All heavy atoms as a GROMACS GRO file, in nm:
protein
  572
    1MET      N    1   3.046   0.054   2.383
    1MET     CA    2   3.000  -0.042   2.285
    1MET      C    3   2.854  -0.008   2.244
    1MET      O    4   2.771   0.022   2.328
    1MET     CB    5   3.003  -0.178   2.348
    1MET     CG    6   2.956  -0.289   2.256
    1MET     SD    7   2.995  -0.442   2.335
    1MET     CE    8   2.892  -0.548   2.236
    2GLU      N    9   2.830  -0.008   2.119
    2GLU     CA   10   2.702   0.025   2.064
    2GLU      C   11   2.612  -0.099   2.053
    2GLU      O   12   2.662  -0.204   1.999
    2GLU     CB   13   2.716   0.085   1.924
    2GLU     CG   14   2.632   0.207   1.905
    2GLU     CD   15   2.655   0.270   1.771
    2GLU    OE1   16   2.767   0.311   1.741
    2GLU    OE2   17   2.558   0.269   1.692
    3THR      N   18   2.492  -0.097   2.096
    3THR     CA   19   2.405  -0.211   2.080
    3THR      C   20   2.327  -0.196   1.952
    3THR      O   21   2.316  -0.088   1.893
    3THR     CB   22   2.306  -0.219   2.201
    3THR    OG1   23   2.222  -0.105   2.194
    3THR    CG2   24   2.378  -0.222   2.331
    4GLY      N   25   2.270  -0.305   1.907
    4GLY     CA   26   2.183  -0.307   1.786
    4GLY      C   27   2.073  -0.208   1.799
    4GLY      O   28   2.033  -0.144   1.704
    5ARG      N   29   2.015  -0.198   1.914
    5ARG     CA   30   1.903  -0.109   1.941
    5ARG      C   31   1.942   0.038   1.923
    5ARG      O   32   1.871   0.111   1.855
    5ARG     CB   33   1.850  -0.130   2.077
    5ARG     CG   34   1.713  -0.066   2.101
    5ARG     CD   35   1.658  -0.103   2.228
    5ARG     NE   36   1.575  -0.221   2.201
    5ARG     CZ   37   1.478  -0.265   2.281
    5ARG    NH1   38   1.462  -0.206   2.397
    5ARG    NH2   39   1.401  -0.368   2.251
    6SER      N   40   2.055   0.075   1.968
    6SER     CA   41   2.096   0.217   1.956
    6SER      C   42   2.129   0.249   1.810
    6SER      O   43   2.114   0.359   1.764
    6SER     CB   44   2.214   0.249   2.051
    6SER     OG   45   2.326   0.175   2.018
    7ARG      N   46   2.186   0.155   1.739
    7ARG     CA   47   2.215   0.179   1.597
    7ARG      C   48   2.089   0.202   1.519
    7ARG      O   49   2.086   0.287   1.431
    7ARG     CB   50   2.293   0.060   1.540
    7ARG     CG   51   2.438   0.066   1.568
    7ARG     CD   52   2.506  -0.038   1.478
    7ARG     NE   53   2.461  -0.174   1.503
    7ARG     CZ   54   2.520  -0.263   1.575
    7ARG    NH1   55   2.632  -0.238   1.636
    7ARG    NH2   56   2.467  -0.381   1.590
    8ARG      N   57   1.987   0.122   1.547
    8ARG     CA   58   1.860   0.141   1.477
    8ARG      C   59   1.799   0.276   1.508
    8ARG      O   60   1.742   0.335   1.419
    8ARG     CB   61   1.765   0.030   1.513
    8ARG     CG   62   1.787  -0.091   1.434
    8ARG     CD   63   1.687  -0.201   1.469
    8ARG     NE   64   1.764  -0.287   1.558
    8ARG     CZ   65   1.715  -0.369   1.645
    8ARG    NH1   66   1.589  -0.377   1.661
    8ARG    NH2   67   1.787  -0.443   1.724
    9ARG      N   68   1.810   0.320   1.624
    9ARG     CA   69   1.747   0.453   1.660
    9ARG      C   70   1.825   0.570   1.594
    9ARG      O   71   1.765   0.671   1.569
    9ARG     CB   72   1.748   0.467   1.812
    9ARG     CG   73   1.649   0.388   1.880
    9ARG     CD   74   1.645   0.423   2.027
    9ARG     NE   75   1.562   0.328   2.100
    9ARG     CZ   76   1.581   0.291   2.224
    9ARG    NH1   77   1.683   0.344   2.293
    9ARG    NH2   78   1.502   0.206   2.283
   10SER      N   79   1.952   0.553   1.573
   10SER     CA   80   2.031   0.665   1.518
   10SER      C   81   2.009   0.687   1.371
   10SER      O   82   2.035   0.789   1.317
   10SER     CB   83   2.181   0.645   1.546
   10SER     OG   84   2.226   0.532   1.476
   11SER      N   85   1.961   0.580   1.299
   11SER     CA   86   1.935   0.596   1.155
   11SER      C   87   1.804   0.669   1.133
   11SER      O   88   1.706   0.647   1.200
   11SER     CB   89   1.934   0.464   1.086
   11SER     OG   90   1.831   0.383   1.135
   12PRO      N   91   1.804   0.764   1.039
   12PRO     CA   92   1.680   0.839   1.013
   12PRO      C   93   1.569   0.754   0.959
   12PRO      O   94   1.597   0.667   0.878
   12PRO     CB   95   1.725   0.949   0.916
   12PRO     CG   96   1.846   0.891   0.850
   12PRO     CD   97   1.908   0.800   0.947
   13ARG      N   98   1.450   0.777   1.002
   13ARG     CA   99   1.336   0.698   0.950
   13ARG      C  100   1.288   0.770   0.820
   13ARG      O  101   1.281   0.890   0.814
   13ARG     CB  102   1.223   0.698   1.048
   13ARG     CG  103   1.250   0.613   1.165
   13ARG     CD  104   1.129   0.603   1.250
   13ARG     NE  105   1.150   0.511   1.358
   13ARG     CZ  106   1.068   0.483   1.453
   13ARG    NH1  107   0.955   0.546   1.452
   13ARG    NH2  108   1.097   0.397   1.551
   14PRO      N  109   1.254   0.689   0.723
   14PRO     CA  110   1.202   0.750   0.599
   14PRO      C  111   1.066   0.815   0.628
   14PRO      O  112   0.989   0.765   0.712
   14PRO     CB  113   1.184   0.632   0.503
   14PRO     CG  114   1.175   0.511   0.591
   14PRO     CD  115   1.257   0.546   0.714
   15LEU      N  116   1.038   0.927   0.560
   15LEU     CA  117   0.911   0.990   0.578
   15LEU      C  118   0.806   0.915   0.503
   15LEU      O  119   0.824   0.879   0.387
   15LEU     CB  120   0.921   1.137   0.522
   15LEU     CG  121   1.016   1.228   0.600
   15LEU    CD1  122   1.022   1.363   0.531
   15LEU    CD2  123   0.975   1.245   0.745
   16LEU      N  124   0.694   0.891   0.568
   16LEU     CA  125   0.584   0.822   0.506
   16LEU      C  126   0.493   0.923   0.438
   16LEU      O  127   0.461   1.028   0.496
   16LEU     CB  128   0.507   0.738   0.608
   16LEU     CG  129   0.584   0.630   0.679
   16LEU    CD1  130   0.491   0.561   0.785
   16LEU    CD2  131   0.638   0.528   0.580
   17ASP      N  132   0.450   0.887   0.318
   17ASP     CA  133   0.360   0.978   0.242
   17ASP      C  134   0.220   0.955   0.288
   17ASP      O  135   0.168   0.847   0.297
   17ASP     CB  136   0.369   0.942   0.094
   17ASP     CG  137   0.268   1.028   0.015
   17ASP    OD1  138   0.290   1.149   0.003
   17ASP    OD2  139   0.167   0.970  -0.030
   18ASN      N  140   0.151   1.066   0.322
   18ASN     CA  141   0.008   1.063   0.359
   18ASN      C  142  -0.069   1.159   0.274
   18ASN      O  143  -0.175   1.202   0.319
   18ASN     CB  144  -0.008   1.082   0.511
   18ASN     CG  145   0.041   1.220   0.556
   18ASN    OD1  146   0.090   1.297   0.475
   18ASN    ND2  147   0.029   1.248   0.680
   19THR      N  148  -0.015   1.199   0.161
   19THR     CA  149  -0.084   1.296   0.074
   19THR      C  150  -0.188   1.232  -0.018
   19THR      O  151  -0.271   1.298  -0.074
   19THR     CB  152   0.017   1.377  -0.007
   19THR    OG1  153   0.090   1.287  -0.094
   19THR    CG2  154   0.114   1.451   0.079
   20VAL      N  155  -0.173   1.098  -0.038
   20VAL     CA  156  -0.266   1.028  -0.128
   20VAL      C  157  -0.362   0.948  -0.043
   20VAL      O  158  -0.317   0.861   0.029
   20VAL     CB  159  -0.190   0.936  -0.228
   20VAL    CG1  160  -0.285   0.867  -0.318
   20VAL    CG2  161  -0.084   1.017  -0.306
   21PRO      N  162  -0.494   0.972  -0.049
   21PRO     CA  163  -0.585   0.894   0.031
   21PRO      C  164  -0.592   0.752  -0.012
   21PRO      O  165  -0.583   0.714  -0.129
   21PRO     CB  166  -0.718   0.964   0.008
   21PRO     CG  167  -0.697   1.071  -0.090
   21PRO     CD  168  -0.557   1.076  -0.128
   22SER      N  169  -0.610   0.664   0.083
   22SER     CA  170  -0.620   0.520   0.061
   22SER      C  171  -0.744   0.492  -0.021
   22SER      O  172  -0.850   0.552  -0.005
   22SER     CB  173  -0.627   0.445   0.191
   22SER     OG  174  -0.655   0.311   0.170
   23PRO      N  175  -0.737   0.395  -0.117
   23PRO     CA  176  -0.853   0.354  -0.192
   23PRO      C  177  -0.944   0.261  -0.119
   23PRO      O  178  -1.046   0.219  -0.169
   23PRO     CB  179  -0.791   0.288  -0.315
   23PRO     CG  180  -0.665   0.229  -0.265
   23PRO     CD  181  -0.612   0.329  -0.167
   24CYS      N  182  -0.913   0.232   0.009
   24CYS     CA  183  -0.996   0.140   0.087
   24CYS      C  184  -1.139   0.191   0.100
   24CYS      O  185  -1.165   0.308   0.122
   24CYS     CB  186  -0.938   0.127   0.226
   24CYS     SG  187  -1.030   0.015   0.331
   25MET      N  188  -1.234   0.094   0.077
   25MET     CA  189  -1.374   0.129   0.078
   25MET      C  190  -1.444   0.069   0.205
   25MET      O  191  -1.568   0.078   0.213
   25MET     CB  192  -1.440   0.082  -0.049
   25MET     CG  193  -1.382   0.147  -0.175
   25MET     SD  194  -1.455   0.082  -0.324
   25MET     CE  195  -1.608   0.178  -0.320
   26GLY      N  196  -1.366   0.004   0.287
   26GLY     CA  197  -1.420  -0.060   0.400
   26GLY      C  198  -1.487  -0.193   0.376
   26GLY      O  199  -1.555  -0.249   0.459
   27VAL      N  200  -1.473  -0.242   0.254
   27VAL     CA  201  -1.525  -0.376   0.216
   27VAL      C  202  -1.404  -0.463   0.196
   27VAL      O  203  -1.353  -0.481   0.087
   27VAL     CB  204  -1.606  -0.373   0.085
   27VAL    CG1  205  -1.659  -0.509   0.049
   27VAL    CG2  206  -1.718  -0.271   0.093
   28CYS      N  207  -1.350  -0.513   0.303
   28CYS     CA  208  -1.219  -0.583   0.305
   28CYS      C  209  -1.240  -0.736   0.291
   28CYS      O  210  -1.257  -0.803   0.395
   28CYS     CB  211  -1.138  -0.552   0.425
   28CYS     SG  212  -1.114  -0.372   0.441
   29TRP      N  213  -1.246  -0.788   0.168
   29TRP     CA  214  -1.268  -0.929   0.146
   29TRP      C  215  -1.190  -0.967   0.020
   29TRP      O  216  -1.219  -0.922  -0.085
   29TRP     CB  217  -1.417  -0.949   0.125
   29TRP     CG  218  -1.450  -1.095   0.116
   29TRP    CD1  219  -1.455  -1.174   0.005
   29TRP    CD2  220  -1.489  -1.182   0.231
   29TRP    NE1  221  -1.493  -1.298   0.044
   29TRP    CE2  222  -1.513  -1.307   0.177
   29TRP    CE3  223  -1.503  -1.154   0.362
   29TRP    CZ2  224  -1.547  -1.413   0.261
   29TRP    CZ3  225  -1.535  -1.262   0.445
   29TRP    CH2  226  -1.560  -1.387   0.391
   30LEU      N  227  -1.088  -1.051   0.039
   30LEU     CA  228  -1.008  -1.095  -0.073
   30LEU      C  229  -1.081  -1.209  -0.142
   30LEU      O  230  -1.114  -1.310  -0.086
   30LEU     CB  231  -0.867  -1.146  -0.027
   30LEU     CG  232  -0.774  -1.037   0.022
   30LEU    CD1  233  -0.642  -1.093   0.061
   30LEU    CD2  234  -0.751  -0.926  -0.084
   31ASN      N  235  -1.102  -1.186  -0.271
   31ASN     CA  236  -1.168  -1.285  -0.357
   31ASN      C  237  -1.069  -1.397  -0.381
   31ASN      O  238  -0.957  -1.378  -0.426
   31ASN     CB  239  -1.206  -1.217  -0.490
   31ASN     CG  240  -1.276  -1.309  -0.582
   31ASN    OD1  241  -1.232  -1.418  -0.619
   31ASN    ND2  242  -1.393  -1.267  -0.630
   32ASP      N  243  -1.111  -1.526  -0.353
   32ASP     CA  244  -1.024  -1.640  -0.374
   32ASP      C  245  -0.983  -1.659  -0.514
   32ASP      O  246  -0.871  -1.700  -0.545
   32ASP     CB  247  -1.087  -1.766  -0.315
   32ASP     CG  248  -1.101  -1.771  -0.166
   32ASP    OD1  249  -1.017  -1.702  -0.101
   32ASP    OD2  250  -1.192  -1.836  -0.114
   33ALA      N  251  -1.072  -1.633  -0.609
   33ALA     CA  252  -1.045  -1.651  -0.750
   33ALA      C  253  -0.943  -1.555  -0.808
   33ALA      O  254  -0.852  -1.587  -0.883
   33ALA     CB  255  -1.170  -1.652  -0.831
   34THR      N  256  -0.960  -1.426  -0.768
   34THR     CA  257  -0.875  -1.319  -0.827
   34THR      C  258  -0.759  -1.280  -0.736
   34THR      O  259  -0.660  -1.225  -0.781
   34THR     CB  260  -0.958  -1.192  -0.857
   34THR    OG1  261  -1.005  -1.141  -0.735
   34THR    CG2  262  -1.070  -1.226  -0.952
   35GLY      N  263  -0.774  -1.303  -0.607
   35GLY     CA  264  -0.675  -1.258  -0.508
   35GLY      C  265  -0.686  -1.110  -0.480
   35GLY      O  266  -0.597  -1.050  -0.420
   36LEU      N  267  -0.792  -1.043  -0.528
   36LEU     CA  268  -0.809  -0.897  -0.509
   36LEU      C  269  -0.917  -0.871  -0.412
   36LEU      O  270  -1.018  -0.945  -0.404
   36LEU     CB  271  -0.845  -0.836  -0.644
   36LEU     CG  272  -0.742  -0.849  -0.760
   36LEU    CD1  273  -0.796  -0.787  -0.888
   36LEU    CD2  274  -0.609  -0.792  -0.721
   37CYS      N  275  -0.908  -0.758  -0.346
   37CYS     CA  276  -1.008  -0.714  -0.248
   37CYS      C  277  -1.134  -0.682  -0.324
   37CYS      O  278  -1.131  -0.612  -0.429
   37CYS     CB  279  -0.959  -0.594  -0.171
   37CYS     SG  280  -1.083  -0.524  -0.060
   38GLU      N  281  -1.251  -0.722  -0.273
   38GLU     CA  282  -1.376  -0.697  -0.337
   38GLU      C  283  -1.414  -0.547  -0.335
   38GLU      O  284  -1.480  -0.499  -0.423
   38GLU     CB  285  -1.490  -0.773  -0.266
   38GLU     CG  286  -1.484  -0.925  -0.279
   38GLU     CD  287  -1.524  -0.970  -0.420
   38GLU    OE1  288  -1.599  -0.901  -0.489
   38GLU    OE2  289  -1.476  -1.078  -0.456
   39GLY      N  290  -1.358  -0.470  -0.240
   39GLY     CA  291  -1.393  -0.331  -0.228
   39GLY      C  292  -1.305  -0.243  -0.313
   39GLY      O  293  -1.344  -0.163  -0.397
   40CYS      N  294  -1.169  -0.254  -0.291
   40CYS     CA  295  -1.075  -0.162  -0.352
   40CYS      C  296  -0.996  -0.217  -0.470
   40CYS      O  297  -0.923  -0.146  -0.540
   40CYS     CB  298  -0.977  -0.106  -0.250
   40CYS     SG  299  -0.868  -0.229  -0.180
   41LEU      N  300  -1.009  -0.347  -0.495
   41LEU     CA  301  -0.944  -0.418  -0.605
   41LEU      C  302  -0.794  -0.431  -0.590
   41LEU      O  303  -0.720  -0.452  -0.690
   41LEU     CB  304  -0.980  -0.356  -0.741
   41LEU     CG  305  -1.127  -0.354  -0.776
   41LEU    CD1  306  -1.152  -0.282  -0.907
   41LEU    CD2  307  -1.181  -0.496  -0.779
   42ARG      N  308  -0.740  -0.406  -0.468
   42ARG     CA  309  -0.597  -0.423  -0.443
   42ARG      C  310  -0.571  -0.567  -0.402
   42ARG      O  311  -0.654  -0.637  -0.347
   42ARG     CB  312  -0.548  -0.333  -0.337
   42ARG     CG  313  -0.546  -0.190  -0.373
   42ARG     CD  314  -0.492  -0.099  -0.262
   42ARG     NE  315  -0.588  -0.099  -0.147
   42ARG     CZ  316  -0.557  -0.045  -0.031
   42ARG    NH1  317  -0.438   0.011  -0.008
   42ARG    NH2  318  -0.647  -0.045   0.066
   43SER      N  319  -0.443  -0.613  -0.435
   43SER     CA  320  -0.404  -0.742  -0.388
   43SER      C  321  -0.366  -0.732  -0.240
   43SER      O  322  -0.348  -0.619  -0.188
   43SER     CB  323  -0.281  -0.792  -0.471
   43SER     OG  324  -0.170  -0.709  -0.440
   44GLY      N  325  -0.347  -0.842  -0.179
   44GLY     CA  326  -0.302  -0.841  -0.037
   44GLY      C  327  -0.170  -0.772  -0.022
   44GLY      O  328  -0.152  -0.692   0.077
   45ASP      N  329  -0.080  -0.793  -0.113
   45ASP     CA  330   0.049  -0.722  -0.103
   45ASP      C  331   0.036  -0.575  -0.125
   45ASP      O  332   0.103  -0.496  -0.058
   45ASP     CB  333   0.148  -0.776  -0.212
   45ASP     CG  334   0.194  -0.919  -0.183
   45ASP    OD1  335   0.187  -0.964  -0.067
   45ASP    OD2  336   0.244  -0.984  -0.282
   46GLU      N  337  -0.051  -0.530  -0.214
   46GLU     CA  338  -0.073  -0.386  -0.240
   46GLU      C  339  -0.132  -0.322  -0.118
   46GLU      O  340  -0.096  -0.213  -0.082
   46GLU     CB  341  -0.160  -0.365  -0.363
   46GLU     CG  342  -0.089  -0.405  -0.491
   46GLU     CD  343  -0.182  -0.419  -0.607
   46GLU    OE1  344  -0.304  -0.434  -0.590
   46GLU    OE2  345  -0.131  -0.422  -0.724
   47ILE      N  346  -0.226  -0.393  -0.051
   47ILE     CA  347  -0.287  -0.341   0.072
   47ILE      C  348  -0.178  -0.326   0.178
   47ILE      O  349  -0.168  -0.223   0.247
   47ILE     CB  350  -0.404  -0.434   0.121
   47ILE    CG1  351  -0.516  -0.430   0.020
   47ILE    CG2  352  -0.449  -0.392   0.262
   47ILE    CD1  353  -0.620  -0.538   0.038
   48ARG      N  354  -0.097  -0.430   0.196
   48ARG     CA  355   0.005  -0.432   0.302
   48ARG      C  356   0.108  -0.321   0.276
   48ARG      O  357   0.150  -0.251   0.375
   48ARG     CB  358   0.073  -0.568   0.305
   48ARG     CG  359   0.183  -0.579   0.405
   48ARG     CD  360   0.280  -0.691   0.376
   48ARG     NE  361   0.348  -0.667   0.256
   48ARG     CZ  362   0.380  -0.763   0.169
   48ARG    NH1  363   0.346  -0.885   0.185
   48ARG    NH2  364   0.447  -0.729   0.053
   49ASP      N  365   0.146  -0.301   0.156
   49ASP     CA  366   0.254  -0.204   0.122
   49ASP      C  367   0.206  -0.061   0.111
   49ASP      O  368   0.290   0.031   0.100
   49ASP     CB  369   0.324  -0.249  -0.009
   49ASP     CG  370   0.398  -0.377   0.005
   49ASP    OD1  371   0.426  -0.421   0.121
   49ASP    OD2  372   0.431  -0.437  -0.098
   50TRP      N  373   0.076  -0.032   0.112
   50TRP     CA  374   0.027   0.102   0.088
   50TRP      C  375   0.098   0.204   0.179
   50TRP      O  376   0.138   0.310   0.133
   50TRP     CB  377  -0.125   0.107   0.110
   50TRP     CG  378  -0.181   0.246   0.085
   50TRP    CD1  379  -0.208   0.341   0.177
   50TRP    CD2  380  -0.209   0.301  -0.040
   50TRP    NE1  381  -0.258   0.451   0.116
   50TRP    CE2  382  -0.257   0.435  -0.019
   50TRP    CE3  383  -0.199   0.257  -0.175
   50TRP    CZ2  384  -0.294   0.520  -0.123
   50TRP    CZ3  385  -0.239   0.345  -0.276
   50TRP    CH2  386  -0.287   0.472  -0.253
   51MET      N  387   0.110   0.180   0.302
   51MET     CA  388   0.165   0.273   0.397
   51MET      C  389   0.309   0.306   0.373
   51MET      O  390   0.358   0.419   0.401
   51MET     CB  391   0.152   0.225   0.540
   51MET     CG  392   0.004   0.225   0.592
   51MET     SD  393  -0.066   0.390   0.592
   51MET     CE  394   0.031   0.475   0.715
   52ILE      N  395   0.387   0.219   0.312
   52ILE     CA  396   0.526   0.247   0.285
   52ILE      C  397   0.558   0.285   0.143
   52ILE      O  398   0.671   0.311   0.111
   52ILE     CB  399   0.616   0.122   0.329
   52ILE    CG1  400   0.576   0.000   0.247
   52ILE    CG2  401   0.604   0.100   0.476
   52ILE    CD1  402   0.674  -0.114   0.265
   53MET      N  403   0.453   0.294   0.057
   53MET     CA  404   0.475   0.334  -0.080
   53MET      C  405   0.504   0.483  -0.087
   53MET      O  406   0.455   0.561  -0.003
   53MET     CB  407   0.351   0.305  -0.165
   53MET     CG  408   0.325   0.162  -0.197
   53MET     SD  409   0.177   0.150  -0.297
   53MET     CE  410   0.176  -0.023  -0.337
   54THR      N  411   0.578   0.520  -0.190
   54THR     CA  412   0.602   0.663  -0.215
   54THR      C  413   0.477   0.719  -0.275
   54THR      O  414   0.386   0.648  -0.322
   54THR     CB  415   0.720   0.689  -0.311
   54THR    OG1  416   0.683   0.628  -0.437
   54THR    CG2  417   0.842   0.624  -0.257
   55ARG      N  418   0.470   0.848  -0.280
   55ARG     CA  419   0.356   0.919  -0.348
   55ARG      C  420   0.342   0.871  -0.490
   55ARG      O  421   0.231   0.841  -0.539
   55ARG     CB  422   0.375   1.068  -0.342
   55ARG     CG  423   0.271   1.147  -0.416
   55ARG     CD  424   0.291   1.299  -0.404
   55ARG     NE  425   0.200   1.375  -0.492
   55ARG     CZ  426   0.074   1.389  -0.468
   55ARG    NH1  427   0.016   1.340  -0.358
   55ARG    NH2  428  -0.002   1.458  -0.550
   56GLU      N  429   0.451   0.864  -0.562
   56GLU     CA  430   0.448   0.820  -0.702
   56GLU      C  431   0.398   0.676  -0.719
   56GLU      O  432   0.322   0.648  -0.806
   56GLU     CB  433   0.589   0.832  -0.766
   56GLU     CG  434   0.635   0.976  -0.779
   56GLU     CD  435   0.683   1.041  -0.647
   56GLU    OE1  436   0.719   0.967  -0.552
   56GLU    OE2  437   0.678   1.166  -0.639
   57GLN      N  438   0.444   0.588  -0.628
   57GLN     CA  439   0.393   0.448  -0.632
   57GLN      C  440   0.245   0.445  -0.608
   57GLN      O  441   0.169   0.366  -0.670
   57GLN     CB  442   0.471   0.365  -0.532
   57GLN     CG  443   0.613   0.339  -0.562
   57GLN     CD  444   0.690   0.275  -0.453
   57GLN    OE1  445   0.669   0.307  -0.335
   57GLN    NE2  446   0.780   0.184  -0.486
   58LYS      N  447   0.196   0.519  -0.510
   58LYS     CA  448   0.055   0.522  -0.483
   58LYS      C  449  -0.029   0.570  -0.600
   58LYS      O  450  -0.132   0.516  -0.633
   58LYS     CB  451   0.024   0.608  -0.359
   58LYS     CG  452   0.074   0.549  -0.230
   58LYS     CD  453   0.050   0.640  -0.112
   58LYS     CE  454   0.104   0.575   0.018
   58LYS     NZ  455   0.081   0.658   0.135
   59LEU      N  456   0.020   0.675  -0.663
   59LEU     CA  457  -0.053   0.735  -0.782
   59LEU      C  458  -0.056   0.632  -0.896
   59LEU      O  459  -0.155   0.615  -0.965
   59LEU     CB  460   0.010   0.862  -0.821
   59LEU     CG  461  -0.009   0.978  -0.726
   59LEU    CD1  462   0.069   1.100  -0.768
   59LEU    CD2  463  -0.154   1.010  -0.702
   60GLN      N  464   0.055   0.558  -0.916
   60GLN     CA  465   0.058   0.455  -1.014
   60GLN      C  466  -0.038   0.342  -0.985
   60GLN      O  467  -0.108   0.294  -1.073
   60GLN     CB  468   0.204   0.396  -1.029
   60GLN     CG  469   0.302   0.490  -1.096
   60GLN     CD  470   0.440   0.437  -1.100
   60GLN    OE1  471   0.475   0.341  -1.025
   60GLN    NE2  472   0.527   0.495  -1.177
   61LEU      N  473  -0.044   0.302  -0.860
   61LEU     CA  474  -0.135   0.198  -0.817
   61LEU      C  475  -0.284   0.245  -0.838
   61LEU      O  476  -0.365   0.165  -0.886
   61LEU     CB  477  -0.116   0.161  -0.672
   61LEU     CG  478  -0.204   0.052  -0.620
   61LEU    CD1  479  -0.201  -0.077  -0.705
   61LEU    CD2  480  -0.172   0.015  -0.475
   62LEU      N  481  -0.314   0.366  -0.808
   62LEU     CA  482  -0.450   0.418  -0.830
   62LEU      C  483  -0.485   0.412  -0.978
   62LEU      O  484  -0.600   0.379  -1.014
   62LEU     CB  485  -0.465   0.560  -0.780
   62LEU     CG  486  -0.458   0.580  -0.629
   62LEU    CD1  487  -0.460   0.724  -0.588
   62LEU    CD2  488  -0.569   0.500  -0.557
   63GLN      N  489  -0.393   0.441  -1.066
   63GLN     CA  490  -0.417   0.423  -1.212
   63GLN      C  491  -0.443   0.280  -1.248
   63GLN      O  492  -0.535   0.251  -1.323
   63GLN     CB  493  -0.303   0.475  -1.293
   63GLN     CG  494  -0.290   0.627  -1.294
   63GLN     CD  495  -0.170   0.676  -1.378
   63GLN    OE1  496  -0.075   0.604  -1.399
   63GLN    NE2  497  -0.184   0.797  -1.425
   64LEU      N  498  -0.367   0.187  -1.187
   64LEU     CA  499  -0.386   0.048  -1.213
   64LEU      C  500  -0.523   0.003  -1.163
   64LEU      O  501  -0.597  -0.078  -1.228
   64LEU     CB  502  -0.277  -0.037  -1.147
   64LEU     CG  503  -0.284  -0.188  -1.157
   64LEU    CD1  504  -0.281  -0.234  -1.302
   64LEU    CD2  505  -0.173  -0.250  -1.079
   65LEU      N  506  -0.565   0.049  -1.044
   65LEU     CA  507  -0.695   0.017  -0.989
   65LEU      C  508  -0.810   0.065  -1.077
   65LEU      O  509  -0.911  -0.003  -1.094
   65LEU     CB  510  -0.710   0.072  -0.850
   65LEU     CG  511  -0.613   0.019  -0.744
   65LEU    CD1  512  -0.634   0.086  -0.611
   65LEU    CD2  513  -0.624  -0.132  -0.732
   66GLU      N  514  -0.788   0.177  -1.142
   66GLU     CA  515  -0.892   0.231  -1.233
   66GLU      C  516  -0.898   0.137  -1.353
   66GLU      O  517  -1.015   0.106  -1.398
   66GLU     CB  518  -0.854   0.371  -1.277
   66GLU     CG  519  -0.962   0.436  -1.358
   66GLU     CD  520  -0.924   0.586  -1.393
   66GLU    OE1  521  -0.869   0.651  -1.306
   66GLU    OE2  522  -0.952   0.623  -1.506
   67GLN      N  523  -0.790   0.091  -1.404
   67GLN     CA  524  -0.791  -0.006  -1.514
   67GLN      C  525  -0.861  -0.134  -1.474
   67GLN      O  526  -0.941  -0.190  -1.548
   67GLN     CB  527  -0.648  -0.035  -1.562
   67GLN     CG  528  -0.586   0.085  -1.628
   67GLN     CD  529  -0.438   0.057  -1.659
   67GLN    OE1  530  -0.382  -0.043  -1.622
   67GLN    NE2  531  -0.374   0.151  -1.731
   68ARG      N  532  -0.830  -0.184  -1.354
   68ARG     CA  533  -0.892  -0.306  -1.305
   68ARG      C  534  -1.042  -0.292  -1.292
   68ARG      O  535  -1.119  -0.382  -1.325
   68ARG     CB  536  -0.837  -0.345  -1.164
   68ARG     CG  537  -0.700  -0.402  -1.169
   68ARG     CD  538  -0.652  -0.435  -1.031
   68ARG     NE  539  -0.511  -0.476  -1.032
   68ARG     CZ  540  -0.434  -0.485  -0.925
   68ARG    NH1  541  -0.481  -0.456  -0.805
   68ARG    NH2  542  -0.311  -0.522  -0.934
   69SER      N  543  -1.089  -0.173  -1.248
   69SER     CA  544  -1.235  -0.152  -1.233
   69SER      C  545  -1.303  -0.150  -1.365
   69SER      O  546  -1.424  -0.184  -1.375
   69SER     CB  547  -1.259  -0.026  -1.154
   69SER     OG  548  -1.230   0.089  -1.233
   70ARG      N  549  -1.229  -0.115  -1.471
   70ARG     CA  550  -1.290  -0.114  -1.608
   70ARG      C  551  -1.276  -0.250  -1.675
   70ARG      O  552  -1.318  -0.265  -1.787
   70ARG     CB  553  -1.223  -0.006  -1.695
   70ARG     CG  554  -1.253   0.134  -1.651
   70ARG     CD  555  -1.211   0.236  -1.750
   70ARG     NE  556  -1.070   0.219  -1.794
   70ARG     CZ  557  -0.969   0.304  -1.765
   70ARG    NH1  558  -0.995   0.413  -1.692
   70ARG    NH2  559  -0.850   0.280  -1.806
   71GLY      N  560  -1.206  -0.342  -1.611
   71GLY     CA  561  -1.190  -0.480  -1.665
   71GLY      C  562  -1.077  -0.489  -1.764
   71GLY      O  563  -1.076  -0.582  -1.845
   72GLU      N  564  -0.985  -0.398  -1.759
   72GLU     CA  565  -0.873  -0.400  -1.856
   72GLU      C  566  -0.762  -0.488  -1.807
   72GLU      O  567  -0.737  -0.511  -1.698
   72GLU     CB  568  -0.821  -0.254  -1.875
   72GLU     CG  569  -0.920  -0.167  -1.943
   72GLU     CD  570  -0.869  -0.025  -1.957
   72GLU    OE1  571  -0.752   0.003  -1.938
   72GLU    OE2  572  -0.954   0.058  -1.980
   0.00000   0.00000   0.00000
């Protein structure tokens, strides 16, 4: 009989992308008005999901952050 634990171990883990550096600036403070980090301009969800995003998703987010920094 297979346990839930052994089934989880047998499934391959997705490879995490580490080719795109995090935009974190070490100023981790979510602005109550905007919901964005004062340092990197990411939302809490974007910060949380960074590690599991694909390379393409990370590059798209970096473009969005550039727009946010310009006030667009």
